[in-house]
TORKOL-4160 file (C-alpha; in steps of 0.2 Angstrom, whole numbers, padded with zeros to 4 digits, m for minus):
220
<pt num="1" X="m0070" Y="m0049" Z="m0107"/>
<pt num="2" X="m0086" Y="m0055" Z="m0099"/>
<pt num="3" X="m0099" Y="m0042" Z="m0094"/>
<pt num="4" X="m0103" Y="m0052" Z="m0078"/>
<pt num="5" X="m0094" Y="m0066" Z="m0067"/>
<pt num="6" X="m0080" Y="m0066" Z="m0055"/>
<pt num="7" X="m0068" Y="m0056" Z="m0066"/>
<pt num="8" X="m0080" Y="m0043" Z="m0069"/>
<pt num="9" X="m0084" Y="m0041" Z="m0050"/>
<pt num="10" X="m0065" Y="m0041" Z="m0046"/>
<pt num="11" X="m0062" Y="m0027" Z="m0058"/>
<pt num="12" X="m0077" Y="m0017" Z="m0052"/>
<pt num="13" X="m0070" Y="m0019" Z="m0034"/>
<pt num="14" X="m0054" Y="m0011" Z="m0041"/>
<pt num="15" X="m0063" Y="0004" Z="m0048"/>
<pt num="16" X="m0073" Y="0006" Z="m0032"/>
<pt num="17" X="m0057" Y="0006" Z="m0022"/>
<pt num="18" X="m0050" Y="0020" Z="m0033"/>
<pt num="19" X="m0066" Y="0030" Z="m0029"/>
<pt num="20" X="m0066" Y="0026" Z="m0011"/>
<pt num="21" X="m0048" Y="0031" Z="m0008"/>
<pt num="22" X="m0051" Y="0047" Z="m0018"/>
<pt num="23" X="m0066" Y="0051" Z="m0008"/>
<pt num="24" X="m0056" Y="0048" Z="0008"/>
<pt num="25" X="m0042" Y="0061" Z="0003"/>
<pt num="26" X="m0029" Y="0047" Z="0001"/>
<pt num="27" X="m0027" Y="0050" Z="m0018"/>
<pt num="28" X="m0028" Y="0067" Z="m0028"/>
<pt num="29" X="m0032" Y="0068" Z="m0046"/>
<pt num="30" X="m0022" Y="0054" Z="m0055"/>
<pt num="31" X="m0010" Y="0051" Z="m0041"/>
<pt num="32" X="m0006" Y="0033" Z="m0035"/>
<pt num="33" X="m0010" Y="0017" Z="m0043"/>
<pt num="34" X="m0019" Y="0000" Z="m0039"/>
<pt num="35" X="m0016" Y="m0017" Z="m0046"/>
<pt num="36" X="m0023" Y="m0035" Z="m0046"/>
<pt num="37" X="m0015" Y="m0051" Z="m0050"/>
<pt num="38" X="m0028" Y="m0061" Z="m0060"/>
<pt num="39" X="m0031" Y="m0079" Z="m0060"/>
<pt num="40" X="m0023" Y="m0081" Z="m0078"/>
<pt num="41" X="m0007" Y="m0073" Z="m0071"/>
<pt num="42" X="m0010" Y="m0056" Z="m0079"/>
<pt num="43" X="m0008" Y="m0040" Z="m0069"/>
<pt num="44" X="m0023" Y="m0028" Z="m0070"/>
<pt num="45" X="m0017" Y="m0010" Z="m0066"/>
<pt num="46" X="m0024" Y="0008" Z="m0066"/>
<pt num="47" X="m0019" Y="0018" Z="m0080"/>
<pt num="48" X="m0007" Y="0033" Z="m0081"/>
<pt num="49" X="m0014" Y="0050" Z="m0081"/>
<pt num="50" X="m0033" Y="0046" Z="m0077"/>
<pt num="51" X="m0040" Y="0053" Z="m0061"/>
<pt num="52" X="m0045" Y="0039" Z="m0049"/>
<pt num="53" X="m0062" Y="0047" Z="m0047"/>
<pt num="54" X="m0066" Y="0044" Z="m0065"/>
<pt num="55" X="m0056" Y="0028" Z="m0070"/>
<pt num="56" X="m0067" Y="0016" Z="m0080"/>
<pt num="57" X="m0065" Y="m0002" Z="m0083"/>
<pt num="58" X="m0060" Y="0001" Z="m0101"/>
<pt num="59" X="m0046" Y="0012" Z="m0095"/>
<pt num="60" X="m0037" Y="m0002" Z="m0086"/>
<pt num="61" X="m0020" Y="m0008" Z="m0092"/>
<pt num="62" X="m0014" Y="m0026" Z="m0092"/>
<pt num="63" X="0004" Y="m0033" Z="m0090"/>
<pt num="64" X="0013" Y="m0049" Z="m0090"/>
<pt num="65" X="0023" Y="m0053" Z="m0074"/>
<pt num="66" X="0039" Y="m0050" Z="m0084"/>
<pt num="67" X="0033" Y="m0032" Z="m0087"/>
<pt num="68" X="0027" Y="m0034" Z="m0105"/>
<pt num="69" X="0013" Y="m0022" Z="m0108"/>
<pt num="70" X="m0002" Y="m0032" Z="m0115"/>
<pt num="71" X="m0014" Y="m0018" Z="m0117"/>
<pt num="72" X="m0017" Y="0000" Z="m0111"/>
<pt num="73" X="m0006" Y="0013" Z="m0103"/>
<pt num="74" X="m0001" Y="0006" Z="m0086"/>
<pt num="75" X="0006" Y="0018" Z="m0072"/>
<pt num="76" X="0024" Y="0023" Z="m0074"/>
<pt num="77" X="0026" Y="0017" Z="m0056"/>
<pt num="78" X="0023" Y="m0001" Z="m0061"/>
<pt num="79" X="0041" Y="m0007" Z="m0056"/>
<pt num="80" X="0036" Y="m0008" Z="m0038"/>
<pt num="81" X="0020" Y="m0018" Z="m0042"/>
<pt num="82" X="0030" Y="m0030" Z="m0052"/>
<pt num="83" X="0043" Y="m0032" Z="m0039"/>
<pt num="84" X="0031" Y="m0037" Z="m0026"/>
<pt num="85" X="0021" Y="m0049" Z="m0037"/>
<pt num="86" X="0038" Y="m0057" Z="m0042"/>
<pt num="87" X="0045" Y="m0058" Z="m0025"/>
<pt num="88" X="0029" Y="m0063" Z="m0016"/>
<pt num="89" X="0018" Y="m0077" Z="m0024"/>
<pt num="90" X="0004" Y="m0074" Z="m0011"/>
<pt num="91" X="0002" Y="m0055" Z="m0016"/>
<pt num="92" X="m0014" Y="m0053" Z="m0025"/>
<pt num="93" X="m0018" Y="m0034" Z="m0024"/>
<pt num="94" X="m0007" Y="m0019" Z="m0022"/>
<pt num="95" X="m0012" Y="m0001" Z="m0017"/>
<pt num="96" X="m0001" Y="0014" Z="m0018"/>
<pt num="97" X="m0008" Y="0030" Z="m0012"/>
<pt num="98" X="m0003" Y="0047" Z="m0005"/>
<pt num="99" X="m0009" Y="0048" Z="0012"/>
<pt num="100" X="m0004" Y="0066" Z="0018"/>
<pt num="101" X="0000" Y="0063" Z="0036"/>
<pt num="102" X="0010" Y="0047" Z="0033"/>
<pt num="103" X="0020" Y="0057" Z="0019"/>
<pt num="104" X="0023" Y="0071" Z="0031"/>
<pt num="105" X="0031" Y="0060" Z="0044"/>
<pt num="106" X="0044" Y="0055" Z="0031"/>
<pt num="107" X="0047" Y="0073" Z="0027"/>
<pt num="108" X="0049" Y="0080" Z="0044"/>
<pt num="109" X="0058" Y="0066" Z="0052"/>
<pt num="110" X="0069" Y="0059" Z="0038"/>
<pt num="111" X="0080" Y="0049" Z="0051"/>
<pt num="112" X="0065" Y="0038" Z="0055"/>
<pt num="113" X="0067" Y="0020" Z="0049"/>
<pt num="114" X="0049" Y="0015" Z="0054"/>
<pt num="115" X="0033" Y="0024" Z="0060"/>
<pt num="116" X="0035" Y="0026" Z="0079"/>
<pt num="117" X="0019" Y="0016" Z="0082"/>
<pt num="118" X="0025" Y="0006" Z="0097"/>
<pt num="119" X="0013" Y="0015" Z="0109"/>
<pt num="120" X="m0002" Y="0009" Z="0099"/>
<pt num="121" X="m0008" Y="m0009" Z="0104"/>
<pt num="122" X="m0020" Y="m0011" Z="0090"/>
<pt num="123" X="m0008" Y="m0006" Z="0077"/>
<pt num="124" X="0005" Y="m0019" Z="0083"/>
<pt num="125" X="m0009" Y="m0032" Z="0082"/>
<pt num="126" X="m0016" Y="m0027" Z="0065"/>
<pt num="127" X="0000" Y="m0022" Z="0055"/>
<pt num="128" X="0015" Y="m0025" Z="0065"/>
<pt num="129" X="0030" Y="m0013" Z="0061"/>
<pt num="130" X="0027" Y="0000" Z="0048"/>
<pt num="131" X="0044" Y="0003" Z="0039"/>
<pt num="132" X="0049" Y="0018" Z="0029"/>
<pt num="133" X="0057" Y="0013" Z="0013"/>
<pt num="134" X="0071" Y="0024" Z="0006"/>
<pt num="135" X="0066" Y="0037" Z="m0007"/>
<pt num="136" X="0066" Y="0032" Z="m0025"/>
<pt num="137" X="0063" Y="0044" Z="m0040"/>
<pt num="138" X="0045" Y="0040" Z="m0046"/>
<pt num="139" X="0045" Y="0030" Z="m0062"/>
<pt num="140" X="0062" Y="0022" Z="m0060"/>
<pt num="141" X="0067" Y="0004" Z="m0057"/>
<pt num="142" X="0073" Y="0009" Z="m0040"/>
<pt num="143" X="0055" Y="0010" Z="m0034"/>
<pt num="144" X="0055" Y="m0009" Z="m0036"/>
<pt num="145" X="0072" Y="m0013" Z="m0030"/>
<pt num="146" X="0071" Y="m0002" Z="m0014"/>
<pt num="147" X="0056" Y="m0013" Z="m0009"/>
<pt num="148" X="0065" Y="m0030" Z="m0010"/>
<pt num="149" X="0073" Y="m0029" Z="0008"/>
<pt num="150" X="0056" Y="m0027" Z="0015"/>
<pt num="151" X="0048" Y="m0042" Z="0007"/>
<pt num="152" X="0039" Y="m0053" Z="0011"/>
<pt num="153" X="0040" Y="m0048" Z="0030"/>
<pt num="154" X="0031" Y="m0031" Z="0028"/>
<pt num="155" X="0014" Y="m0028" Z="0019"/>
<pt num="156" X="0011" Y="m0010" Z="0024"/>
<pt num="157" X="0025" Y="0003" Z="0021"/>
<pt num="158" X="0028" Y="0022" Z="0019"/>
<pt num="159" X="0038" Y="0026" Z="0004"/>
<pt num="160" X="0049" Y="0041" Z="0010"/>
<pt num="161" X="0044" Y="0058" Z="0003"/>
<pt num="162" X="0031" Y="0049" Z="m0009"/>
<pt num="163" X="0017" Y="0039" Z="m0001"/>
<pt num="164" X="0011" Y="0023" Z="0006"/>
<pt num="165" X="0010" Y="0006" Z="m0001"/>
<pt num="166" X="0001" Y="m0010" Z="0005"/>
<pt num="167" X="0000" Y="m0027" Z="m0003"/>
<pt num="168" X="m0012" Y="m0040" Z="0002"/>
<pt num="169" X="m0020" Y="m0057" Z="m0002"/>
<pt num="170" X="m0036" Y="m0048" Z="m0007"/>
<pt num="171" X="m0040" Y="m0030" Z="m0012"/>
<pt num="172" X="m0049" Y="m0026" Z="0004"/>
<pt num="173" X="m0033" Y="m0030" Z="0014"/>
<pt num="174" X="m0023" Y="m0018" Z="0003"/>
<pt num="175" X="m0035" Y="m0004" Z="0003"/>
<pt num="176" X="m0039" Y="m0006" Z="0022"/>
<pt num="177" X="m0020" Y="m0005" Z="0025"/>
<pt num="178" X="m0018" Y="0012" Z="0017"/>
<pt num="179" X="m0033" Y="0018" Z="0027"/>
<pt num="180" X="m0025" Y="0011" Z="0043"/>
<pt num="181" X="m0008" Y="0019" Z="0039"/>
<pt num="182" X="m0016" Y="0037" Z="0038"/>
<pt num="183" X="m0026" Y="0035" Z="0053"/>
<pt num="184" X="m0010" Y="0029" Z="0063"/>
<pt num="185" X="0000" Y="0043" Z="0056"/>
<pt num="186" X="m0013" Y="0056" Z="0061"/>
<pt num="187" X="m0014" Y="0049" Z="0079"/>
<pt num="188" X="0005" Y="0050" Z="0081"/>
<pt num="189" X="0005" Y="0068" Z="0074"/>
<pt num="190" X="m0008" Y="0073" Z="0086"/>
<pt num="191" X="0002" Y="0065" Z="0100"/>
<pt num="192" X="0017" Y="0074" Z="0095"/>
<pt num="193" X="0008" Y="0091" Z="0097"/>
<pt num="194" X="0003" Y="0085" Z="0115"/>
<pt num="195" X="0020" Y="0082" Z="0120"/>
<pt num="196" X="0026" Y="0066" Z="0111"/>
<pt num="197" X="0020" Y="0048" Z="0109"/>
<pt num="198" X="0026" Y="0037" Z="0123"/>
<pt num="199" X="0031" Y="0019" Z="0120"/>
<pt num="200" X="0022" Y="0004" Z="0129"/>
<pt num="201" X="0032" Y="m0005" Z="0142"/>
<pt num="202" X="0044" Y="m0018" Z="0135"/>
<pt num="203" X="0034" Y="m0032" Z="0143"/>
<pt num="204" X="0018" Y="m0026" Z="0135"/>
<pt num="205" X="0027" Y="m0024" Z="0118"/>
<pt num="206" X="0034" Y="m0042" Z="0119"/>
<pt num="207" X="0017" Y="m0049" Z="0123"/>
<pt num="208" X="0009" Y="m0039" Z="0109"/>
<pt num="209" X="0022" Y="m0044" Z="0096"/>
<pt num="210" X="0020" Y="m0062" Z="0101"/>
<pt num="211" X="0001" Y="m0061" Z="0099"/>
<pt num="212" X="0004" Y="m0053" Z="0082"/>
<pt num="213" X="0015" Y="m0067" Z="0076"/>
<pt num="214" X="0001" Y="m0080" Z="0081"/>
<pt num="215" X="m0012" Y="m0069" Z="0071"/>
<pt num="216" X="m0001" Y="m0071" Z="0056"/>
<pt num="217" X="0005" Y="m0058" Z="0043"/>
<pt num="218" X="m0011" Y="m0051" Z="0036"/>
<pt num="219" X="m0016" Y="m0033" Z="0038"/>
<pt num="220" X="m0032" Y="m0033" Z="0049"/>
C-alpha cells in the first residue's frame, strides 16, 4: 500500500480512533472493533487480540463483503460489521466499543427496548431514538442477524449486555456516536439517582422529532 495519500490517511484515522476511544475509557485492552469500507470495496478491520492502544497499520485485517478474509486476523465479531455493510450501502465506518454506563443500563434494566432519552432535546436532535438490540453471543452470526430489524433506521445502538455500536457515513460520525452514547447514558444514570429522568411534554417531543426528521439521519 502507498505510504501516503487518501488511503494512508483513512487508515491512520482508524488507528487514531482506536487510541482515542481507549484513552476515553470506551475500550479496554483488545475489546471492541472498528472497520472502514474502502473505495475498492474491501473492508479494513481492527485485528483480533491486539490492544486498541497499540494496534498498528500492519495489524489491520482486510475482508471482502462476502466475508472472505483477504489478509490478517479480523475480529471474531465481524458478522455485525458485514451485516451492516451489506444492508446499508451508505455505511462507510463502524465502531463497536464497550461504553460502561451504556452497558450498565442494559444489565440493570433488561426490560428496556431503548435508552429512555426522551427528556434530552439535544439527544433527540443529534441521534433520535437509541434502541437496545437483543443480546447475541459474541462471535456468532446472531450478532449480525439481530441488527437487521434496526437497519437502516438506526445508526446508534446499545448491544444488550455487550456494548455500543454506531455506523456512519464517515469515521468521525461513528466515533462521535459512541462518545455521545456514553455521555447520554451517564446523564440518565445520574438523573435516576436524583429521582428519575422526566420526559419532555408530548408537544415538545413531537416538535423535536419533526426537526430531527428534517435534519436527516446522521449522528451529529
